[in-house]
ChimeraX commands (.cxc) that place a marker at each C-alpha (Angstrom):
marker #1 position -17.88,8.60,54.17 radius 0.5
marker #1 position -14.14,7.95,54.57 radius 0.5
marker #1 position -14.54,4.53,52.90 radius 0.5
marker #1 position -16.33,6.13,49.95 radius 0.5
marker #1 position -13.58,8.76,49.61 radius 0.5
marker #1 position -10.89,6.08,49.69 radius 0.5
marker #1 position -12.79,4.03,47.09 radius 0.5
marker #1 position -13.16,7.00,44.76 radius 0.5
marker #1 position -9.50,7.88,45.15 radius 0.5
marker #1 position -8.47,4.33,44.25 radius 0.5
marker #1 position -10.90,4.29,41.34 radius 0.5
marker #1 position -9.51,7.47,39.78 radius 0.5
marker #1 position -5.94,6.35,40.36 radius 0.5
marker #1 position -6.72,3.08,38.57 radius 0.5
marker #1 position -8.40,4.97,35.75 radius 0.5
marker #1 position -5.41,7.28,35.44 radius 0.5
marker #1 position -3.03,4.32,35.40 radius 0.5
marker #1 position -5.07,2.58,32.70 radius 0.5
marker #1 position -5.19,5.69,30.53 radius 0.5
marker #1 position -1.47,6.28,30.95 radius 0.5
marker #1 position -0.70,2.67,30.15 radius 0.5
marker #1 position -2.83,2.81,27.01 radius 0.5
marker #1 position -1.00,5.92,25.84 radius 0.5
marker #1 position 2.38,4.30,26.41 radius 0.5
marker #1 position 1.30,1.32,24.34 radius 0.5
marker #1 position 1.88,3.36,21.18 radius 0.5
marker #1 position 5.25,4.87,21.96 radius 0.5
marker #1 position 6.56,2.31,19.48 radius 0.5
marker #1 position 4.66,1.07,16.41 radius 0.5
marker #1 position 5.90,-1.92,14.42 radius 0.5
marker #1 position 5.10,-1.37,10.74 radius 0.5
marker #1 position 5.18,-4.07,8.06 radius 0.5
marker #1 position 6.71,-3.01,4.73 radius 0.5
marker #1 position 7.43,-5.07,1.64 radius 0.5
marker #1 position 10.66,-3.92,0.02 radius 0.5
marker #1 position 9.78,-5.29,-3.41 radius 0.5
marker #1 position 7.49,-2.65,-4.92 radius 0.5
marker #1 position 9.55,0.28,-6.23 radius 0.5
marker #1 position 9.29,3.20,-5.91 radius 0.5
marker #1 position 6.99,2.63,-2.95 radius 0.5
marker #1 position 9.42,0.24,-1.26 radius 0.5
marker #1 position 12.69,-1.32,-2.37 radius 0.5
marker #1 position 15.89,-2.67,-0.88 radius 0.5
marker #1 position 19.19,-0.85,-1.38 radius 0.5
marker #1 position 22.46,-2.76,-1.95 radius 0.5
marker #1 position 23.36,-2.20,1.70 radius 0.5
marker #1 position 20.16,-3.97,2.77 radius 0.5
marker #1 position 18.25,-0.86,3.89 radius 0.5
marker #1 position 14.63,-0.38,2.80 radius 0.5
marker #1 position 13.76,2.83,0.97 radius 0.5
marker #1 position 10.79,4.27,-0.90 radius 0.5
marker #1 position 7.66,6.38,-0.71 radius 0.5
marker #1 position 5.90,4.05,1.75 radius 0.5
marker #1 position 8.98,4.00,3.96 radius 0.5
marker #1 position 9.33,7.79,4.06 radius 0.5
marker #1 position 5.59,8.16,4.70 radius 0.5
marker #1 position 5.82,5.68,7.59 radius 0.5
marker #1 position 8.61,7.66,9.26 radius 0.5
marker #1 position 6.87,11.00,8.63 radius 0.5
marker #1 position 3.66,9.69,10.19 radius 0.5
marker #1 position 5.59,8.35,13.15 radius 0.5
marker #1 position 7.16,11.76,13.73 radius 0.5
marker #1 position 3.76,13.45,13.51 radius 0.5
marker #1 position 2.35,10.89,15.97 radius 0.5
marker #1 position 5.29,11.19,18.34 radius 0.5
marker #1 position 6.05,7.47,18.19 radius 0.5
marker #1 position 9.02,5.36,17.16 radius 0.5
marker #1 position 8.46,3.48,13.90 radius 0.5
marker #1 position 10.07,0.05,13.71 radius 0.5
marker #1 position 10.05,-1.41,10.19 radius 0.5
marker #1 position 9.39,-5.12,9.74 radius 0.5
marker #1 position 10.03,-6.53,6.28 radius 0.5
marker #1 position 7.28,-8.91,5.19 radius 0.5
marker #1 position 6.47,-10.67,1.91 radius 0.5
marker #1 position 3.23,-9.49,0.35 radius 0.5
marker #1 position 1.39,-12.81,0.67 radius 0.5
marker #1 position 1.85,-12.82,4.45 radius 0.5
marker #1 position 0.97,-9.19,5.18 radius 0.5
marker #1 position -2.51,-9.57,6.70 radius 0.5
marker #1 position -1.84,-12.95,8.39 radius 0.5
marker #1 position 1.22,-11.42,10.04 radius 0.5
marker #1 position -0.80,-8.46,11.30 radius 0.5
marker #1 position -3.46,-10.74,12.78 radius 0.5
marker #1 position -0.72,-12.86,14.37 radius 0.5
marker #1 position 0.61,-9.68,16.07 radius 0.5
marker #1 position 3.99,-9.80,14.33 radius 0.5
marker #1 position 3.55,-6.04,13.81 radius 0.5
marker #1 position 0.97,-3.36,14.57 radius 0.5
marker #1 position 0.28,-1.83,11.15 radius 0.5
marker #1 position 0.90,-2.31,7.45 radius 0.5
marker #1 position 2.18,0.48,5.21 radius 0.5
marker #1 position 2.69,-1.36,1.94 radius 0.5
marker #1 position 0.50,0.18,-0.77 radius 0.5
marker #1 position -2.50,-1.98,0.18 radius 0.5
marker #1 position -5.81,-0.79,-1.24 radius 0.5
marker #1 position -8.87,-0.30,0.94 radius 0.5
marker #1 position -11.41,-2.94,-0.18 radius 0.5
marker #1 position -14.55,-4.39,1.36 radius 0.5
marker #1 position -13.05,-7.88,1.26 radius 0.5
marker #1 position -10.07,-6.76,3.33 radius 0.5
marker #1 position -12.30,-4.78,5.71 radius 0.5
marker #1 position -13.75,-8.11,6.83 radius 0.5
marker #1 position -10.36,-9.00,8.32 radius 0.5
marker #1 position -8.63,-5.74,9.27 radius 0.5
marker #1 position -9.26,-2.09,10.04 radius 0.5
marker #1 position -8.17,0.71,7.72 radius 0.5
marker #1 position -7.14,4.32,8.06 radius 0.5
marker #1 position -8.15,6.95,5.55 radius 0.5
marker #1 position -6.25,6.78,2.26 radius 0.5
marker #1 position -2.72,8.12,2.01 radius 0.5
marker #1 position -2.63,7.92,-1.79 radius 0.5
marker #1 position -4.77,6.88,-4.75 radius 0.5
marker #1 position -3.51,6.33,-8.28 radius 0.5
marker #1 position -5.25,4.55,-11.18 radius 0.5
marker #1 position -4.61,1.01,-12.35 radius 0.5
marker #1 position -3.26,0.62,-15.90 radius 0.5
marker #1 position -2.02,-1.86,-18.49 radius 0.5
marker #1 position 1.37,-1.47,-20.17 radius 0.5
marker #1 position 2.46,-3.03,-23.46 radius 0.5
marker #1 position 5.02,-2.61,-26.22 radius 0.5
marker #1 position 4.80,0.80,-27.89 radius 0.5
marker #1 position 2.53,0.73,-30.91 radius 0.5
marker #1 position 1.10,-2.70,-30.17 radius 0.5
marker #1 position -2.38,-1.33,-29.42 radius 0.5
marker #1 position -3.06,1.90,-31.26 radius 0.5
marker #1 position -6.78,1.80,-30.44 radius 0.5
marker #1 position -6.97,-0.35,-27.34 radius 0.5
marker #1 position -10.19,-2.21,-26.58 radius 0.5
marker #1 position -11.05,-5.08,-24.25 radius 0.5
marker #1 position -11.14,-7.42,-27.25 radius 0.5
marker #1 position -7.42,-6.78,-27.73 radius 0.5
marker #1 position -6.76,-8.77,-24.55 radius 0.5
marker #1 position -8.19,-12.03,-25.86 radius 0.5
marker #1 position -5.57,-14.73,-26.11 radius 0.5
marker #1 position -2.85,-12.52,-24.64 radius 0.5
marker #1 position -0.46,-13.39,-21.81 radius 0.5
marker #1 position -0.72,-10.84,-19.01 radius 0.5
marker #1 position 1.55,-10.48,-16.00 radius 0.5
marker #1 position 0.33,-9.45,-12.54 radius 0.5
marker #1 position 1.56,-9.52,-8.97 radius 0.5
marker #1 position -0.26,-12.36,-7.26 radius 0.5
marker #1 position -2.81,-11.90,-4.49 radius 0.5
marker #1 position -3.35,-8.24,-5.36 radius 0.5
marker #1 position -6.49,-6.35,-6.36 radius 0.5
marker #1 position -5.10,-6.35,-9.89 radius 0.5
marker #1 position -4.87,-10.14,-9.82 radius 0.5
marker #1 position -8.45,-10.47,-8.60 radius 0.5
marker #1 position -9.72,-8.03,-11.24 radius 0.5
marker #1 position -7.86,-9.73,-14.08 radius 0.5
marker #1 position -8.97,-13.19,-12.98 radius 0.5
marker #1 position -12.63,-12.26,-12.54 radius 0.5
marker #1 position -13.03,-10.17,-15.67 radius 0.5
marker #1 position -10.67,-11.79,-18.19 radius 0.5
marker #1 position -9.63,-15.12,-16.68 radius 0.5
marker #1 position -11.40,-17.18,-19.35 radius 0.5
marker #1 position -9.99,-15.18,-22.25 radius 0.5
marker #1 position -6.34,-14.57,-21.32 radius 0.5
marker #1 position -3.37,-16.43,-19.94 radius 0.5
marker #1 position -2.43,-15.00,-16.55 radius 0.5
marker #1 position 1.13,-15.22,-15.22 radius 0.5
marker #1 position 1.40,-14.38,-11.53 radius 0.5
marker #1 position 4.57,-13.08,-9.89 radius 0.5
marker #1 position 5.84,-12.50,-6.38 radius 0.5
marker #1 position 6.84,-8.95,-7.36 radius 0.5
marker #1 position 6.69,-6.68,-10.39 radius 0.5
marker #1 position 10.43,-6.85,-11.08 radius 0.5
marker #1 position 9.93,-10.46,-12.17 radius 0.5
marker #1 position 7.14,-9.39,-14.53 radius 0.5
marker #1 position 9.33,-6.62,-16.00 radius 0.5
marker #1 position 12.00,-9.17,-16.83 radius 0.5
marker #1 position 9.48,-11.41,-18.58 radius 0.5
marker #1 position 7.87,-8.67,-20.66 radius 0.5
marker #1 position 11.25,-7.46,-21.91 radius 0.5
marker #1 position 12.15,-11.07,-22.73 radius 0.5
marker #1 position 8.96,-11.39,-24.81 radius 0.5
marker #1 position 7.21,-13.80,-22.46 radius 0.5
marker #1 position 4.38,-11.35,-21.70 radius 0.5
marker #1 position 2.14,-9.20,-23.87 radius 0.5
marker #1 position 0.97,-6.87,-21.11 radius 0.5
marker #1 position 1.31,-6.14,-17.39 radius 0.5
marker #1 position -1.42,-4.76,-15.17 radius 0.5
marker #1 position -0.54,-2.85,-11.97 radius 0.5
marker #1 position -0.75,0.49,-10.23 radius 0.5
marker #1 position 0.15,3.20,-12.72 radius 0.5
marker #1 position 2.58,5.00,-10.41 radius 0.5
marker #1 position 4.50,1.78,-9.76 radius 0.5
marker #1 position 4.61,0.99,-13.48 radius 0.5
marker #1 position 5.68,4.50,-14.43 radius 0.5
marker #1 position 8.50,5.01,-11.95 radius 0.5
marker #1 position 9.50,1.39,-11.55 radius 0.5
marker #1 position 9.66,0.48,-15.24 radius 0.5
marker #1 position 8.54,2.95,-17.92 radius 0.5
marker #1 position 11.07,5.59,-16.90 radius 0.5
marker #1 position 13.92,3.07,-16.74 radius 0.5
marker #1 position 16.20,2.22,-19.64 radius 0.5
marker #1 position 14.66,-1.23,-20.18 radius 0.5
marker #1 position 11.15,0.24,-20.12 radius 0.5
marker #1 position 11.51,2.95,-22.75 radius 0.5
marker #1 position 10.01,0.72,-25.45 radius 0.5
marker #1 position 6.76,0.29,-23.50 radius 0.5
marker #1 position 3.75,2.50,-22.78 radius 0.5
marker #1 position 0.43,2.71,-20.98 radius 0.5
marker #1 position -2.53,1.35,-22.95 radius 0.5
marker #1 position -6.23,1.58,-22.21 radius 0.5
marker #1 position -8.11,3.85,-19.79 radius 0.5
marker #1 position -7.36,4.76,-16.19 radius 0.5
marker #1 position -9.11,2.28,-13.90 radius 0.5
marker #1 position -10.44,3.49,-10.54 radius 0.5
marker #1 position -13.60,1.41,-10.09 radius 0.5
marker #1 position -14.12,1.03,-6.31 radius 0.5
marker #1 position -15.71,-2.37,-6.83 radius 0.5
marker #1 position -12.34,-3.73,-7.90 radius 0.5
marker #1 position -9.72,-1.24,-6.78 radius 0.5
marker #1 position -11.09,0.10,-3.53 radius 0.5
marker #1 position -11.13,3.60,-2.10 radius 0.5
marker #1 position -7.44,4.32,-2.34 radius 0.5
marker #1 position -4.45,2.99,-0.43 radius 0.5
marker #1 position -4.66,2.96,3.35 radius 0.5
marker #1 position -2.84,1.74,6.44 radius 0.5
marker #1 position -4.02,-1.55,7.92 radius 0.5
marker #1 position -4.38,-2.18,11.65 radius 0.5
marker #1 position -6.15,-4.83,13.70 radius 0.5
marker #1 position -9.86,-4.01,13.99 radius 0.5
marker #1 position -9.70,-3.46,17.74 radius 0.5
marker #1 position -6.86,-0.93,17.43 radius 0.5
marker #1 position -9.17,1.98,16.65 radius 0.5
marker #1 position -7.03,4.41,18.66 radius 0.5
marker #1 position -4.01,3.61,16.50 radius 0.5
marker #1 position -6.07,4.15,13.34 radius 0.5
marker #1 position -7.20,7.53,14.68 radius 0.5
marker #1 position -3.59,8.49,15.40 radius 0.5
marker #1 position -2.59,7.59,11.85 radius 0.5
marker #1 position -5.52,9.54,10.38 radius 0.5
marker #1 position -4.60,12.65,12.33 radius 0.5
marker #1 position -0.97,12.24,11.26 radius 0.5
marker #1 position -1.95,11.92,7.58 radius 0.5
marker #1 position -3.82,15.22,7.87 radius 0.5
marker #1 position -0.84,16.79,9.62 radius 0.5
marker #1 position 1.76,15.89,6.99 radius 0.5
marker #1 position -0.62,16.91,4.22 radius 0.5
marker #1 position -1.05,20.31,5.87 radius 0.5
marker #1 position 2.56,21.03,6.84 radius 0.5
marker #1 position 4.06,20.21,3.44 radius 0.5
marker #1 position 5.90,17.06,4.47 radius 0.5
marker #1 position 3.66,14.87,2.30 radius 0.5
marker #1 position 4.38,16.93,-0.83 radius 0.5
marker #1 position 8.09,16.91,-0.04 radius 0.5
marker #1 position 8.09,13.11,0.07 radius 0.5
marker #1 position 5.85,12.82,-3.00 radius 0.5
marker #1 position 8.11,15.07,-5.06 radius 0.5
marker #1 position 11.10,12.89,-4.21 radius 0.5
marker #1 position 9.56,9.98,-6.15 radius 0.5
marker #1 position 6.94,11.39,-8.53 radius 0.5
marker #1 position 6.38,14.38,-10.80 radius 0.5
marker #1 position 2.60,14.13,-10.40 radius 0.5
marker #1 position 0.02,14.10,-7.61 radius 0.5
marker #1 position -0.36,10.65,-6.09 radius 0.5
marker #1 position -2.86,11.56,-3.36 radius 0.5
marker #1 position -5.75,11.75,-5.83 radius 0.5
marker #1 position -9.09,13.48,-5.57 radius 0.5
marker link #1:1,2 radius 0.2
marker link #1:2,3 radius 0.2
marker link #1:3,4 radius 0.2
marker link #1:4,5 radius 0.2
marker link #1:5,6 radius 0.2
marker link #1:6,7 radius 0.2
marker link #1:7,8 radius 0.2
marker link #1:8,9 radius 0.2
marker link #1:9,10 radius 0.2
marker link #1:10,11 radius 0.2
marker link #1:11,12 radius 0.2
marker link #1:12,13 radius 0.2
marker link #1:13,14 radius 0.2
marker link #1:14,15 radius 0.2
marker link #1:15,16 radius 0.2
marker link #1:16,17 radius 0.2
marker link #1:17,18 radius 0.2
marker link #1:18,19 radius 0.2
marker link #1:19,20 radius 0.2
marker link #1:20,21 radius 0.2
marker link #1:21,22 radius 0.2
marker link #1:22,23 radius 0.2
marker link #1:23,24 radius 0.2
marker link #1:24,25 radius 0.2
marker link #1:25,26 radius 0.2
marker link #1:26,27 radius 0.2
marker link #1:27,28 radius 0.2
marker link #1:28,29 radius 0.2
marker link #1:29,30 radius 0.2
marker link #1:30,31 radius 0.2
marker link #1:31,32 radius 0.2
marker link #1:32,33 radius 0.2
marker link #1:33,34 radius 0.2
marker link #1:34,35 radius 0.2
marker link #1:35,36 radius 0.2
marker link #1:36,37 radius 0.2
marker link #1:37,38 radius 0.2
marker link #1:38,39 radius 0.2
marker link #1:39,40 radius 0.2
marker link #1:40,41 radius 0.2
marker link #1:41,42 radius 0.2
marker link #1:42,43 radius 0.2
marker link #1:43,44 radius 0.2
marker link #1:44,45 radius 0.2
marker link #1:45,46 radius 0.2
marker link #1:46,47 radius 0.2
marker link #1:47,48 radius 0.2
marker link #1:48,49 radius 0.2
marker link #1:49,50 radius 0.2
marker link #1:50,51 radius 0.2
marker link #1:51,52 radius 0.2
marker link #1:52,53 radius 0.2
marker link #1:53,54 radius 0.2
marker link #1:54,55 radius 0.2
marker link #1:55,56 radius 0.2
marker link #1:56,57 radius 0.2
marker link #1:57,58 radius 0.2
marker link #1:58,59 radius 0.2
marker link #1:59,60 radius 0.2
marker link #1:60,61 radius 0.2
marker link #1:61,62 radius 0.2
marker link #1:62,63 radius 0.2
marker link #1:63,64 radius 0.2
marker link #1:64,65 radius 0.2
marker link #1:65,66 radius 0.2
marker link #1:66,67 radius 0.2
marker link #1:67,68 radius 0.2
marker link #1:68,69 radius 0.2
marker link #1:69,70 radius 0.2
marker link #1:70,71 radius 0.2
marker link #1:71,72 radius 0.2
marker link #1:72,73 radius 0.2
marker link #1:73,74 radius 0.2
marker link #1:74,75 radius 0.2
marker link #1:75,76 radius 0.2
marker link #1:76,77 radius 0.2
marker link #1:77,78 radius 0.2
marker link #1:78,79 radius 0.2
marker link #1:79,80 radius 0.2
marker link #1:80,81 radius 0.2
marker link #1:81,82 radius 0.2
marker link #1:82,83 radius 0.2
marker link #1:83,84 radius 0.2
marker link #1:84,85 radius 0.2
marker link #1:85,86 radius 0.2
marker link #1:86,87 radius 0.2
marker link #1:87,88 radius 0.2
marker link #1:88,89 radius 0.2
marker link #1:89,90 radius 0.2
marker link #1:90,91 radius 0.2
marker link #1:91,92 radius 0.2
marker link #1:92,93 radius 0.2
marker link #1:93,94 radius 0.2
marker link #1:94,95 radius 0.2
marker link #1:95,96 radius 0.2
marker link #1:96,97 radius 0.2
marker link #1:97,98 radius 0.2
marker link #1:98,99 radius 0.2
marker link #1:99,100 radius 0.2
marker link #1:100,101 radius 0.2
marker link #1:101,102 radius 0.2
marker link #1:102,103 radius 0.2
marker link #1:103,104 radius 0.2
marker link #1:104,105 radius 0.2
marker link #1:105,106 radius 0.2
marker link #1:106,107 radius 0.2
marker link #1:107,108 radius 0.2
marker link #1:108,109 radius 0.2
marker link #1:109,110 radius 0.2
marker link #1:110,111 radius 0.2
marker link #1:111,112 radius 0.2
marker link #1:112,113 radius 0.2
marker link #1:113,114 radius 0.2
marker link #1:114,115 radius 0.2
marker link #1:115,116 radius 0.2
marker link #1:116,117 radius 0.2
marker link #1:117,118 radius 0.2
marker link #1:118,119 radius 0.2
marker link #1:119,120 radius 0.2
marker link #1:120,121 radius 0.2
marker link #1:121,122 radius 0.2
marker link #1:122,123 radius 0.2
marker link #1:123,124 radius 0.2
marker link #1:124,125 radius 0.2
marker link #1:125,126 radius 0.2
marker link #1:126,127 radius 0.2
marker link #1:127,128 radius 0.2
marker link #1:128,129 radius 0.2
marker link #1:129,130 radius 0.2
marker link #1:130,131 radius 0.2
marker link #1:131,132 radius 0.2
marker link #1:132,133 radius 0.2
marker link #1:133,134 radius 0.2
marker link #1:134,135 radius 0.2
marker link #1:135,136 radius 0.2
marker link #1:136,137 radius 0.2
marker link #1:137,138 radius 0.2
marker link #1:138,139 radius 0.2
marker link #1:139,140 radius 0.2
marker link #1:140,141 radius 0.2
marker link #1:141,142 radius 0.2
marker link #1:142,143 radius 0.2
marker link #1:143,144 radius 0.2
marker link #1:144,145 radius 0.2
marker link #1:145,146 radius 0.2
marker link #1:146,147 radius 0.2
marker link #1:147,148 radius 0.2
marker link #1:148,149 radius 0.2
marker link #1:149,150 radius 0.2
marker link #1:150,151 radius 0.2
marker link #1:151,152 radius 0.2
marker link #1:152,153 radius 0.2
marker link #1:153,154 radius 0.2
marker link #1:154,155 radius 0.2
marker link #1:155,156 radius 0.2
marker link #1:156,157 radius 0.2
marker link #1:157,158 radius 0.2
marker link #1:158,159 radius 0.2
marker link #1:159,160 radius 0.2
marker link #1:160,161 radius 0.2
marker link #1:161,162 radius 0.2
marker link #1:162,163 radius 0.2
marker link #1:163,164 radius 0.2
marker link #1:164,165 radius 0.2
marker link #1:165,166 radius 0.2
marker link #1:166,167 radius 0.2
marker link #1:167,168 radius 0.2
marker link #1:168,169 radius 0.2
marker link #1:169,170 radius 0.2
marker link #1:170,171 radius 0.2
marker link #1:171,172 radius 0.2
marker link #1:172,173 radius 0.2
marker link #1:173,174 radius 0.2
marker link #1:174,175 radius 0.2
marker link #1:175,176 radius 0.2
marker link #1:176,177 radius 0.2
marker link #1:177,178 radius 0.2
marker link #1:178,179 radius 0.2
marker link #1:179,180 radius 0.2
marker link #1:180,181 radius 0.2
marker link #1:181,182 radius 0.2
marker link #1:182,183 radius 0.2
marker link #1:183,184 radius 0.2
marker link #1:184,185 radius 0.2
marker link #1:185,186 radius 0.2
marker link #1:186,187 radius 0.2
marker link #1:187,188 radius 0.2
marker link #1:188,189 radius 0.2
marker link #1:189,190 radius 0.2
marker link #1:190,191 radius 0.2
marker link #1:191,192 radius 0.2
marker link #1:192,193 radius 0.2
marker link #1:193,194 radius 0.2
marker link #1:194,195 radius 0.2
marker link #1:195,196 radius 0.2
marker link #1:196,197 radius 0.2
marker link #1:197,198 radius 0.2
marker link #1:198,199 radius 0.2
marker link #1:199,200 radius 0.2
marker link #1:200,201 radius 0.2
marker link #1:201,202 radius 0.2
marker link #1:202,203 radius 0.2
marker link #1:203,204 radius 0.2
marker link #1:204,205 radius 0.2
marker link #1:205,206 radius 0.2
marker link #1:206,207 radius 0.2
marker link #1:207,208 radius 0.2
marker link #1:208,209 radius 0.2
marker link #1:209,210 radius 0.2
marker link #1:210,211 radius 0.2
marker link #1:211,212 radius 0.2
marker link #1:212,213 radius 0.2
marker link #1:213,214 radius 0.2
marker link #1:214,215 radius 0.2
marker link #1:215,216 radius 0.2
marker link #1:216,217 radius 0.2
marker link #1:217,218 radius 0.2
marker link #1:218,219 radius 0.2
marker link #1:219,220 radius 0.2
marker link #1:220,221 radius 0.2
marker link #1:221,222 radius 0.2
marker link #1:222,223 radius 0.2
marker link #1:223,224 radius 0.2
marker link #1:224,225 radius 0.2
marker link #1:225,226 radius 0.2
marker link #1:226,227 radius 0.2
marker link #1:227,228 radius 0.2
marker link #1:228,229 radius 0.2
marker link #1:229,230 radius 0.2
marker link #1:230,231 radius 0.2
marker link #1:231,232 radius 0.2
marker link #1:232,233 radius 0.2
marker link #1:233,234 radius 0.2
marker link #1:234,235 radius 0.2
marker link #1:235,236 radius 0.2
marker link #1:236,237 radius 0.2
marker link #1:237,238 radius 0.2
marker link #1:238,239 radius 0.2
marker link #1:239,240 radius 0.2
marker link #1:240,241 radius 0.2
marker link #1:241,242 radius 0.2
marker link #1:242,243 radius 0.2
marker link #1:243,244 radius 0.2
marker link #1:244,245 radius 0.2
marker link #1:245,246 radius 0.2
marker link #1:246,247 radius 0.2
marker link #1:247,248 radius 0.2
marker link #1:248,249 radius 0.2
marker link #1:249,250 radius 0.2
marker link #1:250,251 radius 0.2
marker link #1:251,252 radius 0.2
marker link #1:252,253 radius 0.2
marker link #1:253,254 radius 0.2
marker link #1:254,255 radius 0.2
marker link #1:255,256 radius 0.2
marker link #1:256,257 radius 0.2
marker link #1:257,258 radius 0.2
marker link #1:258,259 radius 0.2
marker link #1:259,260 radius 0.2
view
C-alpha cells in the first residue's frame, strides 16, 4: 500500500510539474510582424515598428498576461519562419484561407475588410471586368490578392508584383500602373488619404469572396500550438469587450475594420 501511495504521489507531482512547465512556456510569445504594410505595420524614422497590427499584438499580450517580443520578417518568409520556429505567431494581416490551413493553425479573425481596386479618378465611370483587359495592375506578391488576380485575370492583364505596396504606389503615381488591387483599408489609409493619393479612387465592387479572400484576417501559429491559439482567441474577445480594440481601431481608421 505504501508503494502505491508513493507512486501516486510521484505521479501527481510529475503531472503538476508538466502542467506548470506548459503554462510557463507562454510567458513570452515571439510575434512576427512585417513593417511594410501601413497603417497595419510600418517603420518609423527611429527604426521602431508601429501600426494597427503592432498595437493589437501588444494589447493581446496584455490580455493574455504574456510578454510580446516583436520579430520583423519579410512577407515572403512569414510562414516558413514560423515553421522553422523563428517565432511563435504571426500578426501581419494574413488572411485565413484553406490553402494556408494546410500548413499552419489560425485563430479567429481579428479584422475583416474588403478587397478593392484603385485607379485614377474618372478613369472608370462604370467599372466592369472588361475594363481590366490589357491593363497593367500592381499587387503585392505572394498575397491572396496576387493569387486572385493571377487566377482570374492573368491571361488578360499585365501583372506587376511588388515586395510592398509603397513600391506600387510610386509606380501608379508615375504612370506605370493603371490599377492596384489590395485590402481596402490599407489602400485607403496608406495611399488614398495621402497627398500623392488624392487623384485616385476606389473602383469596382467590394470583394469578400471566401474562396479567394478567406474568412478574415487571423493570427497564425504552428498547428500543434492549440493552447496558444486558444489564448489568442480569448484575448481577442477580451479586447473587443473591454473597449481596447475600438480604441486601437479609432487610432488608425474612421470605420469599422472588424467586419460582420
